[in-house]
N, C-alpha and C positions, 0 to 999 in steps of 0.2 A: 472569449479570456484562456489564456495556455492552463495547464497544471499547474506552475508553480504562484502564479497570479490568483487563481481560484482560490489555493488555500491558504494563500496568504490573505485574499477578501474575507474569508470564514474565521481566520485567526484573531485579525484585525477587530472582526464584529461580532465577537461574543463565545467562537465556537473556542474551550478552551480543553477539551480532550481526543485525544487521535488511540483510538484502541485498532490492533493488530490482533488478530488471533492467528499463532505463530506454530508450525510444525515443522517438523526435521522428516518428514516424508520426501523420499528423491533427492535428499541433501549429496548422496554418494554421486548423483548422476549429475546435478545443477551447480552444485559445490554453493547452496547457496539454500535459507530458510524459507519456505511457502508458507502465504498469509491464506488463511479462507476459514470460515466457522468451523463444519467439521473437518476438513482435508483441504489441502491446497487448491485453489480455485473454486471452492464452494461457497456458494452467496458473495461472490465478491462482484461487485459494481465497479466495471472498467469506465463507465465513462466518463470522457474526462481525463482519466486517470491512466497510469501507466498499465499497460497491454498484459502483460506479464505478471504472475501471481509471484515472483522472486521478492524476497522482503528488499534487497538490496535495492531494485529499483524502486519502489513504493519509498523508501527512508529517503533515498534522492529528493525527492519530491517535497516531505516536508523537510528537509534540510534548507531547502533555497528559499 
């Protein structure tokens, strides 16, 4: 199942919350916010999800 299909499946079957811990560390170099628990990339599970820690990439998956 691809990323978009996996998230759509979860939302269609009861998942009602998506939480992102958003950080501005590195914004000047990436021109994007990062996601992670304590800092960008911290405790982020990339399995079947975007390989980057950029918020824009993760929001694109949620938006599909």
